[in-house]
C-alpha positions in Angstrom: 0.0 0.0 0.0 1.1 3.5 -0.6 2.2 5.8 2.2 2.7 9.5 2.7 6.1 9.5 0.9 4.4 8.4 -2.3 2.0 11.3 -2.0 4.7 13.8 -1.3 6.6 12.6 -4.3 3.4 12.9 -6.4 3.0 16.5 -5.2 6.5 17.3 -6.4 5.9 15.5 -9.7 2.7 17.3 -10.6 3.6 20.7 -9.1 2.9 23.6 -11.5 1.0 21.3 -13.9 -2.3 21.3 -12.0 -4.1 24.0 -10.0 -3.4 24.2 -6.3 -7.1 25.0 -5.7 -8.3 27.2 -2.9 -9.6 25.8 0.4 -11.8 28.6 1.8 -14.1 29.1 4.7 -17.9 29.4 4.0 -19.5 31.7 6.5 -23.0 31.1 5.3 -22.7 27.3 5.2 -21.1 27.4 8.6 -24.1 29.3 10.0 -26.6 26.9 8.4 -24.9 23.7 9.6 -23.4 24.6 12.9 -19.9 23.5 11.8 -17.0 25.6 10.6 -17.1 24.7 6.9 -14.1 24.9 4.5 -14.5 24.1 0.8 -11.8 22.6 -1.4 -12.6 23.8 -4.9 -11.4 21.0 -7.1 -14.1 22.0 -9.6 -11.7 24.8 -10.5 -9.2 22.5 -12.1 -8.8 23.0 -15.9 -10.8 19.8 -16.5 -13.2 20.8 -13.7 -12.2 17.7 -11.6 -9.6 16.4 -9.2 -9.1 13.4 -11.5 -6.3 15.1 -13.5 -4.0 14.9 -10.4 -3.9 11.1 -10.4 -3.9 10.9 -14.2 -0.9 13.2 -14.5 1.0 11.4 -11.7 0.5 8.0 -13.5 1.3 9.4 -17.0 4.5 11.1 -15.7 5.9 7.7 -14.7 5.4 5.9 -18.0 8.4 4.4 -19.7 9.5 5.8 -23.0 8.2 2.8 -24.8 4.8 3.0 -23.0 4.6 6.7 -24.0 5.2 5.9 -27.7 2.6 3.1 -27.7 0.0 5.2 -26.0 -2.5 4.8 -23.2 -6.1 3.8 -22.8 -8.7 4.7 -20.1 -12.2 3.6 -19.4 -14.3 6.4 -17.9 -17.8 8.0 -17.9 -16.2 11.4 -17.9 -13.9 13.1 -15.4 -11.1 10.5 -15.4 -11.3 10.5 -19.2 -10.8 14.3 -19.4 -7.9 14.2 -17.0 -6.1 11.5 -18.9 -6.9 13.0 -22.3 -5.8 16.5 -21.3 -2.5 15.6 -19.7 -1.7 12.9 -22.4 -2.1 15.7 -25.0 0.2 18.0 -23.0 2.8 15.2 -22.7 2.5 14.1 -26.4 1.1 10.7 -25.5 -1.5 9.1 -27.8 -4.7 8.4 -25.8 -7.8 6.2 -26.4 -10.8 6.7 -24.1 -13.6 4.1 -23.9 -16.9 5.5 -22.6 -20.2 3.8 -22.0 -22.9 5.0 -24.5 -24.9 6.7 -21.7 -22.1 9.2 -20.9 -23.4 12.8 -20.9 -22.6 14.5 -24.2 -20.9 17.4 -22.6 -18.2 15.0 -21.2 -17.8 13.2 -24.5 -17.3 16.3 -26.5 -15.0 17.9 -23.9 -12.8 14.7 -23.9 -12.7 14.6 -27.7 -11.7 18.3 -27.8 -8.5 17.3 -25.8 -7.4 15.2 -28.8 -8.2 11.7 -27.5 -9.7 9.0 -29.7 -13.2 8.3 -28.3 -14.7 4.8 -28.4 -18.4 4.6 -27.2 -19.2 1.0 -26.2 -21.7 -0.8 -24.1 -24.8 0.2 -22.1 -23.1 -0.5 -18.8 -19.7 0.5 -17.4 -18.7 -3.1 -17.1 -19.2 -3.6 -20.8 -17.0 -0.5 -21.6 -14.3 -1.7 -19.2 -14.2 -5.2 -20.8 -13.9 -3.7 -24.2 -11.1 -1.3 -23.0 -9.1 -4.2 -21.6 -9.5 -6.0 -24.9 -8.3 -3.0 -26.9 -5.3 -2.5 -24.5 -4.2 -6.0 -25.2 -4.8 -5.9 -28.9 -3.0 -2.5 -29.4 -0.3 -2.7 -26.7 -1.8 0.3 -24.8 -1.1 1.0 -21.1 -4.4 1.0 -19.1 -4.8 4.0 -16.8 -7.2 2.8 -14.2 -9.6 5.5 -12.8 -8.9 4.6 -9.1 -7.3 1.2 -8.4 -3.7 2.2 -9.1 -1.0 3.3 -6.6 0.1 6.3 -8.8 -3.5 7.4 -9.2 -4.2 7.1 -5.4 -1.0 9.1 -4.6 -1.9 11.8 -7.1 -5.4 12.3 -5.6 -3.8 12.3 -2.1 -2.1 15.6 -2.9 -5.4 17.2 -2.1 -5.0 16.2 1.5 -1.6 17.8 1.7 -3.0 21.0 0.3 -6.0 21.1 2.5 -4.0 20.7 5.7 -1.4 23.2 4.5 -4.1 25.8 3.9 -6.2 24.9 7.0 -4.0 23.1 9.5 -6.7 23.3 12.3 -9.2 21.1 10.4 -10.9 18.5 12.6 -12.6 16.5 9.9 -12.5 15.8 6.1 -15.7 14.9 4.2 -14.8 13.2 0.9 -17.0 11.5 -1.8 -16.3 7.8 -2.6 -16.7 6.1 -5.9 -14.0 3.6 -6.4 -12.1 5.1 -3.5 -9.0 6.5 -5.1 -9.7 10.0 -3.8 -10.5 9.2 -0.2 -7.7 6.6 0.0 -5.1 9.1 -1.0 -6.5 12.0 1.0 -6.9 9.9 4.2 -3.4 8.5 3.9 -1.9 12.0 3.6 -4.2 13.5 6.3 -3.7 10.8 8.9 0.1 11.1 8.5 0.1 14.9 8.9 -2.5 15.0 11.6 -3.4 11.6 13.2 -6.2 13.1 15.2 -8.2 14.2 12.1 -11.4 12.3 11.3 -12.0 11.3 7.7 -15.5 10.6 6.6 -16.5 9.2 3.2 -19.8 9.7 1.4 -21.6 7.4 -1.0 -25.1 7.5 -2.5 -27.6 4.9 -1.4 -27.8 3.6 -5.0 -24.1 2.9 -5.2 -23.0 1.9 -1.7 -20.4 -0.8 -2.3 -17.7 0.6 0.0 -20.3 1.3 2.8 -21.6 -2.3 2.4 -18.1 -3.8 2.5 -17.3 -1.9 5.8 -20.7 -2.6 7.4 -21.4 -6.1 6.1 -24.7 -4.8 4.7 -26.3 -4.9 1.3 -27.8 -2.2 -0.8 -29.2 -3.0 -4.3 -27.1 -1.3 -7.0 -29.2 1.3 -8.8 -29.5 1.9 -12.5 -28.4 5.5 -12.2 -27.7 8.4 -9.8 -27.5 12.1 -10.1 -23.9 11.6 -8.7 -22.7 9.6 -11.6 -19.1 10.5 -10.9 -19.2 8.1 -7.9 -21.5 5.5 -9.4 -19.0 2.7 -9.3 -20.0 -0.9 -9.1 -16.6 -2.6 -8.3 -14.5 -2.5 -5.2 -10.8 -1.5 -5.5 -8.2 -4.1 -4.5 -5.8 -1.3 -3.6 -8.2 1.3 -2.4 -10.4 -0.7 0.0 -7.5 -1.8 2.4 -6.4 1.9 2.6 -10.0 2.9 3.4 -10.3 0.3 6.1 -7.0 1.5 7.6 -7.5 5.3 7.4 -11.2 6.2 7.0 -13.2 6.6 10.2 -16.8 6.3 8.8 -18.8 6.3 5.6 -22.2 8.0 5.3 -24.9 7.5 2.8 -27.0 10.2 1.0 -30.0 10.0 -1.3 -30.8 11.8 -4.5 -32.7 14.6 -2.9 -29.8 15.4 -0.5 -27.4 15.7 -3.5 -29.8 17.9 -5.4 -30.2 20.2 -2.4 -26.4 20.5 -2.0 -25.9 21.3 -5.7 -28.4 24.1 -5.5 -27.0 25.5 -2.2 -23.5 25.7 -3.6 -24.8 27.4 -6.7 -26.8 30.0 -4.7 -24.5 30.5 -1.7 -21.0 30.0 -3.1 -21.8 30.9 -6.7 -20.0 27.7 -7.8 -21.2 24.9 -10.1 -20.6 21.3 -9.0 -21.8 18.0 -10.3 -23.6 15.4 -8.2 -20.5 13.7 -6.9 -18.9 17.1 -6.2 -21.8 18.0 -3.9 -21.9 14.7 -2.0 -19.8 16.0 0.9 -22.1 18.9 1.5 -25.1 16.6 1.1 -23.8 14.4 4.0 -23.2 17.5 6.2 -26.7 18.8 5.5 -28.2 15.3 6.1 -26.5 14.7 9.5 -25.4 18.1 10.9 -25.3 16.9 14.5 -22.3 14.6 13.7 -20.2 17.7 12.7 -21.6 20.5 14.9 -18.9 22.6 16.3 -16.1 21.0 14.3 -13.9 22.4 11.6 -14.9 20.4 8.5 -13.2 20.4 5.1 -15.4 19.4 2.2 -14.0 18.3 -1.1 -15.9 19.7 -4.1 -14.5 17.0 -6.4 -15.9 18.2 -9.7 -18.0 20.6 -11.7 -18.9 18.7 -14.9 -22.7 18.7 -14.9 -24.9 18.7 -17.9 -26.6 22.1 -18.3 -30.0 20.6 -18.8 -29.7 18.5 -15.6 -28.6 21.6 -13.7 -31.6 23.5 -15.0 -33.9 20.7 -13.8 -32.3 20.7 -10.4 -32.7 24.5 -10.1 -36.4 24.2 -11.0 -37.1 21.3 -8.7 -35.3 23.2 -5.9 -37.5 26.2 -6.4 -40.5 24.0 -6.1 -39.3 22.4 -2.8 -38.5 25.8 -1.4 -41.9 27.3 -2.3 -40.4 29.7 -4.8 -42.2 28.1 -7.7 -45.8 27.0 -7.3 -48.5 25.5 -9.4 -52.0 26.7 -8.7 -55.3 25.3 -10.1 -58.0 28.0 -10.2 -61.7 27.3 -10.9 -63.1 30.1 -13.0 -66.2 30.8 -15.0 -65.9 30.2 -18.8 -66.7 33.8 -19.6 -64.8 36.8 -21.0 -62.7 38.6 -18.5 -62.5 35.8 -15.9 -58.9 34.8 -16.7 -58.0 38.5 -16.6 -59.3 38.8 -13.1 -57.1 35.9 -12.0 -54.0 37.4 -13.5 -54.8 40.8 -12.1 -54.9 39.3 -8.5 -51.5 37.6 -9.1 -50.0 40.8 -10.5 -51.2 42.8 -7.5 -49.4 40.3 -5.2 -46.2 40.5 -7.3 -46.3 36.9 -8.3 -44.6 36.4 -11.7 -46.5 34.0 -14.0 -44.2 31.5 -15.6 -46.7 29.3 -17.4 -50.5 29.2 -17.8 -52.8 26.6 -19.3 -56.5 27.2 -20.0 -58.2 23.9 -20.9 -61.8 23.8 -22.0 -62.3 20.5 -23.9 -60.6 18.3 -21.4 -62.0 19.8 -18.2 -63.9 17.8 -15.7 -65.8 20.5 -13.7 -68.6 21.2 -16.1 -69.2 22.9 -19.4 -69.5 26.5 -18.0 -66.5 26.4 -15.8 -62.7 25.9 -16.5 -59.8 25.0 -14.2 -56.8 27.1 -15.1 -53.4 25.8 -14.3 -51.0 28.6 -13.4 -47.3 28.2 -12.6 -46.0 31.3 -10.6 -42.7 32.4 -9.2 -43.2 33.4 -5.5 -41.2 34.6 -2.6 -41.8 31.4 -0.6 -44.5 29.4 1.2 -46.0 32.4 3.0 -46.4 34.2 -0.3 -48.2 31.1 -1.7 -50.7 31.1 1.1 -51.3 34.9 0.5 -52.0 34.2 -3.1 -54.5 31.4 -2.3 -56.2 33.7 0.2 -56.4 36.7 -2.2 -57.8 34.5 -5.0 -60.4 33.1 -2.6 -61.4 36.6 -1.6 -61.9 37.4 -5.3 -64.3 34.5 -5.6 -62.1 31.8 -7.1 -61.7 28.3 -5.7 -58.0 27.4 -5.8 -55.9 24.4 -4.9 -52.2 23.8 -4.9 -50.8 21.3 -7.4 
């Protein structure tokens, strides 16, 4: 197993070629959670993910013959971009095998770095098998996304940076997929500060490490919003390091991750993907575990599909009461709809969408139920709108 010396050597090897990202206090998140929160912004790397640290450390140690033959990686996105970008920088031919479900934004970004893209299989296992076959056929060196000593050591440089920037941290919260990130960070952190507590985070749909540590069983899901940590195999190198250095692993659900993405966008003005928000999701889900402690959160990546982000924003507005759907019963007569919109305008509710169905209504031929989606100031504003519409003679219900 790797130790702190491997991580320190990796730090020297990649210095100046990746960003030493900031690790900054968040006053607002600290007030909301009761912990002193510090954020490590790995989403500010050039490829918007921590993955390029390990990829560069691995590529930098290839032999000349391996460089000339080229490398191959199997990844749904972030590892692919890290390998492709630094392979291009170092003049190494790269082939990236991706499952067909990989978000297009990640496929196109990886292709832009000059790698040859191969889309294969509906599942990650299918893509990995194909990648291993191509590596053997073409004589390419496989760059594993997590289960490799050089990869783990490269990711561990984050732990060195966090404790150099914030030496008084009591706890680190780190997302877990295959475990390369947390294995490296925990190895570095426990050497520098044995008293520090390291907590991993997985989603309930992909909880393999949690299950391995707790002798439990969770069904593996088909997908998760945190696809960056949706890994369905355990690491032979990472799991022993996790057992040795990681204090606990927590689980979060999809709603927790969505909430964390939206909070980071609104409060910190930073975009993270699902995996990148997992640490904050765990803190928000179980704040009592961390209250009063100085907690460092790793925002591991920011590669999120814009359409998915838009959906998360909209769903978050609904949950917070800033977007509401009202069903208003009105007479099917001229001017009735104008009366409804006038009430909403008086209360400063912005109409986002309105549907006025006659033929498909179920409340009688002379009445219509109008569906109105409005932007509001919150739950209290919604109640005011319902009251004002009722006072104006309209039956109204919340959808």
